[in-house]
C-alpha positions as CSV (number, residue, x, y, z in Angstrom):
1,M,47.4,52.2,7.8
2,T,49.8,55.0,9.1
3,S,48.6,57.8,11.4
4,E,49.2,61.5,11.3
5,N,52.1,61.0,13.7
6,S,53.7,58.4,11.6
7,P,54.0,59.4,7.9
8,E,54.1,57.0,5.1
9,Q,56.8,57.3,2.6
10,A,56.4,57.5,-1.2
11,E,58.5,59.0,-3.9
12,I,55.5,60.5,-5.7
13,V,52.0,61.0,-4.5
14,V,49.1,61.3,-7.0
15,I,45.9,63.0,-5.7
16,G,42.9,62.0,-7.7
17,A,42.0,58.5,-9.2
18,G,40.4,59.8,-12.3
19,L,41.6,59.0,-15.8
20,S,44.4,61.6,-15.8
21,G,45.6,60.8,-12.3
22,L,45.7,57.0,-12.9
23,C,47.3,57.4,-16.3
24,A,50.1,59.5,-14.8
25,A,50.5,57.1,-12.0
26,E,50.8,54.1,-14.3
27,G,53.2,55.9,-16.5
28,L,55.4,56.9,-13.6
29,S,55.2,53.5,-12.0
30,A,56.2,51.8,-15.3
31,R,59.4,54.0,-15.3
32,G,60.4,52.7,-11.9
33,H,59.0,55.4,-9.6
34,D,57.3,54.6,-6.3
35,V,53.8,56.0,-6.7
36,L,50.9,56.2,-4.2
37,V,47.4,57.3,-5.4
38,L,45.0,58.9,-3.0
39,E,41.3,59.3,-3.9
40,A,38.8,61.2,-1.9
41,S,35.7,59.1,-2.9
42,E,35.1,55.4,-2.5
43,Q,35.5,54.6,-6.3
44,L,37.8,55.2,-9.1
45,G,37.1,57.1,-12.3
46,G,36.6,60.7,-11.5
47,R,34.4,62.2,-14.3
48,T,34.3,58.7,-16.0
49,R,31.6,56.6,-14.5
50,T,30.0,53.4,-15.8
51,Q,26.8,51.8,-14.5
52,T,25.6,48.4,-15.5
53,S,21.9,48.0,-16.0
54,L,20.0,45.3,-18.0
55,G,23.4,43.9,-18.8
56,L,24.4,47.2,-20.5
57,A,27.4,49.3,-19.5
58,L,26.1,52.8,-19.5
59,D,28.6,55.7,-19.5
60,C,27.3,58.3,-17.1
61,G,30.3,60.7,-17.6
62,G,33.0,61.0,-20.2
63,A,32.4,58.5,-23.0
64,Y,33.3,59.5,-26.5
65,V,36.4,59.1,-28.6
66,G,37.1,60.4,-32.1
67,Q,39.6,59.7,-34.9
68,H,41.9,62.6,-33.7
69,H,41.9,61.3,-30.1
70,T,45.1,59.3,-30.8
71,E,46.5,58.9,-27.3
72,V,43.3,57.6,-25.6
73,R,42.7,55.3,-28.5
74,Q,46.2,53.9,-28.2
75,L,45.8,53.6,-24.4
76,A,42.5,51.7,-24.8
77,D,44.2,49.3,-27.3
78,R,47.1,48.7,-24.9
79,L,44.6,47.9,-22.1
80,G,42.6,45.6,-24.3
81,I,39.5,47.8,-24.5
82,P,37.8,47.8,-28.0
83,L,35.9,50.8,-29.5
84,Q,32.2,50.6,-30.4
85,R,31.0,52.9,-33.2
86,T,28.2,55.2,-32.1
87,V,26.9,56.6,-35.4
88,A,23.2,56.0,-36.2
89,E,21.7,56.4,-39.6
90,G,18.5,58.3,-40.2
91,A,17.0,61.8,-40.1
92,S,17.7,64.3,-37.3
93,L,15.1,66.4,-35.5
94,F,15.3,70.1,-34.8
95,D,12.8,71.5,-32.3
96,L,13.3,75.2,-33.0
97,A,11.2,78.3,-32.6
98,G,8.1,76.2,-31.7
99,R,8.3,74.0,-34.7
100,L,9.6,70.5,-35.1
101,H,11.7,70.0,-38.2
102,R,13.0,66.8,-39.7
103,S,16.3,67.0,-41.6
104,D,18.1,64.3,-43.6
105,G,21.3,66.4,-43.5
106,E,20.7,67.9,-47.0
107,H,17.8,70.3,-46.1
108,A,18.5,72.2,-42.9
109,P,15.7,73.9,-41.0
110,F,17.7,77.1,-40.7
111,S,19.7,79.4,-42.9
112,A,22.7,77.2,-43.8
113,L,24.5,80.2,-45.3
114,A,24.1,82.4,-42.2
115,F,25.1,79.6,-39.9
116,G,28.1,78.8,-42.1
117,L,29.3,82.4,-42.0
118,A,29.0,82.4,-38.3
119,L,31.1,79.2,-38.0
120,D,33.7,80.7,-40.3
121,R,33.9,83.8,-38.1
122,I,34.4,81.7,-35.0
123,E,37.1,79.6,-36.6
124,E,38.8,82.7,-37.9
125,L,39.0,84.1,-34.3
126,A,39.8,80.7,-32.8
127,D,42.9,80.4,-35.0
128,Q,44.3,83.5,-33.3
129,V,44.2,82.0,-29.8
130,D,47.5,81.0,-28.2
131,L,46.7,77.5,-26.9
132,H,49.6,77.5,-24.4
133,S,48.7,80.9,-23.0
134,P,45.2,82.1,-24.0
135,G,45.5,85.3,-22.0
136,A,48.4,86.3,-24.2
137,S,46.3,86.0,-27.4
138,P,45.5,89.0,-29.6
139,N,42.4,90.9,-28.1
140,A,42.4,88.5,-25.1
141,E,41.3,91.1,-22.6
142,M,38.3,92.2,-24.7
143,Q,37.4,88.7,-25.6
144,D,37.6,87.5,-22.0
145,R,35.3,90.2,-20.7
146,I,32.5,89.6,-23.2
147,T,30.2,86.5,-23.1
148,V,29.4,84.4,-26.1
149,H,25.8,85.6,-25.8
150,S,26.8,89.3,-25.9
151,W,29.3,88.8,-28.6
152,L,26.8,87.2,-30.9
153,R,24.5,90.2,-30.6
154,A,27.3,92.7,-30.9
155,E,28.3,90.9,-34.2
156,E,24.6,91.2,-35.3
157,M,24.4,87.5,-36.2
158,P,21.1,86.4,-37.7
159,A,18.7,85.0,-35.1
160,D,18.9,81.3,-36.1
161,A,22.7,81.5,-36.3
162,C,22.8,83.0,-32.7
163,L,20.4,80.2,-31.5
164,L,22.6,77.4,-33.0
165,I,25.9,78.8,-31.8
166,E,24.4,79.1,-28.3
167,Q,23.2,75.5,-28.5
168,I,26.7,74.5,-29.3
169,V,28.1,76.3,-26.3
170,R,25.5,74.6,-24.0
171,E,26.3,71.1,-25.5
172,M,30.1,71.4,-25.5
173,L,30.8,73.4,-22.3
174,A,27.8,72.4,-20.1
175,S,27.2,76.1,-19.4
176,D,24.8,78.8,-20.6
177,P,26.2,81.1,-23.3
178,D,25.9,84.2,-21.0
179,E,28.3,82.5,-18.5
180,V,31.1,81.7,-21.0
181,S,33.7,84.2,-22.2
182,L,34.3,84.5,-25.9
183,L,37.9,83.8,-25.3
184,H,37.3,80.6,-23.5
185,F,34.9,79.4,-26.2
186,L,37.5,80.2,-28.9
187,F,40.2,78.5,-26.9
188,Y,38.0,75.4,-26.5
189,V,37.1,75.3,-30.2
190,K,40.9,75.5,-31.3
191,S,42.0,73.1,-28.6
192,G,39.4,70.5,-29.7
193,G,40.3,70.5,-33.3
194,G,37.6,72.9,-34.6
195,L,33.8,73.0,-34.7
196,P,33.3,70.5,-37.4
197,F,35.1,67.8,-35.5
198,L,33.8,68.8,-32.1
199,T,30.1,68.7,-33.2
200,A,30.1,65.5,-35.3
201,F,29.5,61.9,-34.6
202,A,30.5,60.4,-37.9
203,G,34.1,61.5,-38.4
204,G,33.9,63.7,-35.2
205,A,34.7,63.6,-31.6
206,Q,31.8,61.4,-30.7
207,E,32.3,58.6,-33.3
208,F,33.2,55.9,-30.9
209,R,32.6,54.9,-27.2
210,L,34.7,52.4,-25.2
211,A,33.2,49.0,-25.1
212,G,32.3,48.1,-21.4
213,G,32.5,51.8,-20.5
214,A,35.1,54.5,-20.2
215,Q,35.6,53.8,-16.4
216,G,37.1,50.5,-17.4
217,L,40.2,52.5,-18.5
218,C,40.7,53.6,-14.9
219,G,40.1,50.1,-13.4
220,R,42.7,48.6,-15.7
221,L,45.3,51.3,-15.1
222,A,44.8,51.0,-11.3
223,A,45.4,47.2,-11.6
224,R,48.8,47.8,-13.1
225,L,50.0,49.9,-10.2
226,D,52.4,48.4,-7.6
227,R,50.5,50.1,-4.8
228,Q,46.7,49.8,-4.3
229,V,44.8,53.1,-4.7
230,R,43.8,54.4,-1.4
231,T,40.1,55.4,-1.8
232,G,38.2,57.3,0.9
233,S,41.4,59.4,1.5
234,A,40.4,63.0,1.0
235,V,43.4,65.3,1.0
236,R,42.9,68.3,3.3
237,R,46.3,70.1,3.3
238,I,49.6,69.9,1.5
239,T,52.7,71.6,3.0
240,Q,56.3,71.8,1.9
241,T,59.5,71.8,4.1
242,A,63.1,72.0,3.1
243,D,63.2,68.2,2.9
244,S,59.9,67.0,1.6
245,V,56.3,67.6,0.6
246,Q,53.7,66.5,3.3
247,V,50.3,65.4,2.2
248,H,47.7,65.4,5.0
249,A,44.7,63.2,4.2
250,D,41.9,61.7,6.2
251,G,43.5,59.1,8.4
252,L,47.1,59.4,7.1
253,R,50.0,61.6,6.3
254,V,52.4,60.9,3.4
255,E,55.8,62.3,2.9
256,C,57.0,62.5,-0.7
257,S,59.4,64.3,-3.0
258,Q,57.0,65.1,-5.8
259,L,53.2,65.6,-6.0
260,V,50.8,65.1,-8.9
261,L,47.6,67.0,-8.4
262,A,44.8,65.4,-10.5
263,T,41.8,67.1,-9.0
264,G,40.8,69.7,-11.5
265,P,41.0,73.5,-10.8
266,G,37.8,73.6,-8.9
267,Q,38.4,70.9,-6.4
268,E,42.0,72.1,-5.8
269,R,40.5,75.2,-4.1
270,S,39.2,72.9,-1.3
271,I,42.8,71.8,-0.4
272,E,44.9,74.1,1.8
273,L,48.2,74.5,-0.1
274,D,51.4,75.8,1.6
275,L,54.0,75.3,-1.2
276,P,56.3,78.3,-1.2
277,T,58.4,77.1,-4.2
278,A,55.5,76.0,-6.4
279,H,54.4,78.0,-9.4
280,P,50.8,79.1,-9.5
281,P,48.5,77.0,-11.8
282,V,48.4,77.9,-15.5
283,V,44.6,77.5,-15.6
284,P,42.6,80.4,-14.0
285,A,39.9,80.5,-11.4
286,S,37.1,78.3,-12.7
287,K,33.8,76.6,-11.9
288,G,32.7,73.2,-13.1
289,G,30.2,72.9,-15.9
290,S,26.6,72.0,-15.0
291,A,25.7,68.7,-16.5
292,V,23.2,65.9,-15.9
293,K,23.5,62.9,-18.3
294,V,20.4,60.7,-18.6
295,H,20.0,57.3,-20.1
296,L,16.6,55.8,-21.3
297,V,16.5,52.1,-22.3
298,Y,13.7,50.7,-24.5
299,R,12.9,47.2,-25.8
300,T,13.9,48.3,-29.3
301,P,15.3,51.5,-30.9
302,F,11.7,52.1,-32.1
303,W,12.5,55.6,-33.5
304,R,14.5,53.9,-36.3
305,N,11.2,52.4,-37.7
306,S,10.3,56.0,-38.6
307,G,13.7,56.6,-40.2
308,L,14.9,58.7,-37.3
309,S,18.5,58.7,-36.0
310,G,17.5,59.5,-32.5
311,W,19.6,62.8,-32.7
312,V,17.5,65.8,-31.5
313,T,18.5,69.4,-30.9
314,A,16.0,71.7,-29.2
315,D,16.0,75.3,-28.2
316,R,13.8,75.0,-25.1
317,P,13.9,73.2,-21.7
318,P,13.7,70.7,-20.1
319,I,16.1,68.9,-22.5
320,R,17.9,70.2,-25.5
321,F,20.1,67.3,-26.6
322,L,19.3,63.7,-27.4
323,V,21.5,61.0,-29.1
324,D,21.1,57.3,-30.0
325,D,23.5,55.0,-28.1
326,S,21.9,51.7,-29.3
327,N,24.7,50.2,-31.4
328,G,26.1,47.1,-29.8
329,R,23.3,46.9,-27.3
330,D,21.8,43.4,-28.2
331,G,18.8,45.0,-29.9
332,L,17.8,47.2,-27.0
333,G,17.2,50.9,-27.7
334,V,19.3,53.4,-25.7
335,L,18.9,57.1,-25.8
336,V,21.3,59.5,-24.1
337,G,20.2,62.9,-23.1
338,F,22.1,65.9,-21.8
339,L,20.8,68.6,-19.5
340,T,23.2,71.4,-19.2
341,G,23.5,74.9,-17.5
342,T,20.1,76.1,-16.3
343,E,18.4,72.8,-17.2
344,A,20.9,70.8,-15.2
345,Q,20.3,73.1,-12.3
346,A,16.5,72.6,-12.6
347,W,17.0,68.8,-12.5
348,S,19.2,69.0,-9.5
349,S,16.7,71.1,-7.6
350,G,13.9,68.7,-8.4
351,S,11.9,71.1,-10.6
352,V,12.4,68.8,-13.6
353,T,11.3,65.1,-13.4
354,W,11.5,62.0,-15.5
355,G,7.8,62.6,-16.5
356,D,8.9,66.0,-18.0
357,L,11.6,64.3,-20.0
358,T,9.6,61.3,-21.3
359,A,6.8,63.7,-22.2
360,R,9.2,65.7,-24.3
361,L,10.6,62.6,-26.0
362,A,7.1,61.5,-26.8
363,E,6.6,64.8,-28.7
364,W,9.7,64.1,-30.8
365,L,9.6,60.3,-31.2
366,G,6.1,59.1,-30.5
367,T,4.3,57.6,-27.5
368,D,6.6,54.5,-27.3
369,A,9.0,57.0,-25.5
370,L,6.7,57.0,-22.5
371,E,7.5,53.3,-21.7
372,P,11.2,52.9,-21.0
373,L,12.5,49.7,-19.5
374,H,15.1,51.6,-17.5
375,L,15.9,55.2,-16.5
376,Q,19.2,56.4,-15.2
377,A,20.5,59.9,-14.4
378,Q,23.9,61.1,-13.3
379,D,23.7,64.5,-11.6
380,W,27.3,65.8,-11.7
381,L,26.2,68.9,-9.6
382,R,25.7,66.6,-6.7
383,Q,29.2,65.0,-6.7
384,P,31.2,66.6,-3.8
385,W,34.6,65.5,-5.1
386,I,34.0,66.4,-8.7
387,Q,32.5,69.9,-8.6
388,G,31.0,69.9,-12.0
389,C,31.3,68.3,-15.4
390,Y,32.3,68.1,-18.2
391,A,35.3,70.4,-17.4
392,A,36.1,73.6,-15.7
393,V,34.8,76.9,-17.2
394,P,37.0,79.9,-16.3
395,E,35.2,82.9,-14.8
396,L,34.8,85.9,-17.0
397,G,38.1,87.8,-17.3
398,A,40.1,85.0,-15.6
399,W,42.1,83.8,-18.7
400,A,43.3,87.4,-19.4
401,G,44.9,87.5,-16.0
402,V,47.0,84.4,-16.5
403,R,50.2,84.0,-18.5
404,S,52.1,80.7,-19.1
405,N,54.8,80.2,-16.4
406,G,57.0,78.2,-18.7
407,H,55.7,74.8,-17.4
408,P,53.3,73.6,-20.0
409,G,50.6,71.3,-18.8
410,G,50.6,72.6,-15.3
411,F,54.1,71.6,-14.2
412,A,55.0,73.7,-11.2
413,G,58.1,72.9,-9.1
414,P,57.3,70.0,-6.8
415,I,53.7,70.0,-7.8
416,H,52.5,68.8,-11.2
417,R,48.9,69.5,-12.1
418,V,47.3,67.1,-14.6
419,G,43.8,66.7,-16.1
420,S,42.0,67.6,-19.2
421,E,42.0,71.2,-18.1
422,Y,45.8,71.2,-18.2
423,S,46.2,70.1,-21.7
424,P,46.4,72.7,-24.4
425,Y,45.0,70.1,-26.8
426,F,41.5,68.6,-26.4
427,Y,40.7,70.5,-23.2
428,G,37.8,68.9,-21.4
429,H,38.0,65.5,-23.3
430,L,39.3,62.1,-22.4
431,E,42.1,62.7,-24.9
432,G,43.2,65.9,-23.1
433,A,43.3,64.0,-19.7
434,V,45.6,61.3,-21.2
435,R,47.8,63.8,-23.0
436,S,48.3,65.8,-19.8
437,A,49.2,62.7,-17.8
438,Q,51.6,61.4,-20.4
439,A,53.4,64.7,-20.5
440,V,54.0,64.7,-16.8
441,A,55.3,61.2,-16.8
442,Q,57.7,62.0,-19.7
443,Q,58.9,65.3,-18.0
444,V,59.6,63.5,-14.7
445,A,61.4,60.7,-16.4
446,R,63.7,63.2,-18.2
447,G,64.2,65.0,-14.9
448,D,63.2,68.3,-16.5
449,I,61.2,69.3,-13.5
450,A,62.8,70.1,-10.2
451,S,61.5,68.3,-7.2
452,S,61.3,69.7,-3.7
453,G,64.9,69.0,-3.3
454,V,64.6,65.7,-1.5
455,S,67.2,63.0,-2.4
456,R,66.0,59.5,-2.2
């Protein structure tokens, strides 16, 4: 290992060994570039994390893939990772306004007309958003100052339509609807292919998961690199001279000509940047979403005996979202729950327990829910090198103050930012992470982006 006084040499340094960073590194390495990846934590994967329990690979972070996610599906195929269908048949449950409703998809426990009109209005406004520069969209300043919660009331939406739209915000953005600007919500909807795709399992963004877990993508990408990923190498400072970019990490210093920053907008703020020729990022000041993902494993998917799909939406804490993940699990029953926003913070503080969760599941599915074989929780609020999940959520008014600098995808002189937040398409998804990385590799290969001026 080199010391601070003896810098290591690399043509390109990638900071961050999540999916986007490793995909960029593999693409650049395959084109003949000398690439070194630095990762602050001791493991690969970033916001993908797979834990094996009872012989099951359980995705504790990013997991789902849909038909429109063409690039991540092609990547999985190239790496030899098959897809597993997630769709479960049966009736859904809606725990709304103090009543438990059972729906087979034909009879909704709410006003389908009012909800449909609300969705149409959202899609109409989302169509006007400029994906490459949301802050330049029509009415951007007004839409970025108002929260989704406030907008719904200003629009005088019916109560059940408001409730369901706010549930969608919590589920998709891992934030409370009074924290998310209308503009960011509209951008997210358009970026992700529209609400029907984003919210669906069958035919939607959650139709498949990656067999063996999504973190397997990262492991296989890392294995294809010429240089081993340096884990435990937190980058503290990045400086630029007339001849090179200097990366100062724990225990080493690396000199390179170009830099790929794959940390996400939040974590980037923990790095001291002195890059006078770099353009500012095209994603505004943000915070990470608040998410806790829980798995409960049972001897069988017992809820199916009652004709239930395992899919539950609720309007009250401690848990609002539940889905079945039992397909391909050798007969075991697996339920995945999502605590987001305020509920995630309550879990992280210890004020919500497993007993609270299983008691709520028993209300929905029966007393068998009280006897899981295995419990597993991934608290993304407690990951120091991640700073939230699923993706960054810009602060109110932040998008309106940012305009595209002509470098789509976060390209900025000697520094190239990649990640699902830097893709105008499928922001916050595995697909967005892969697209962003591929765009950087292609741009560097074409020589469209100026380096620091170093000739090697």
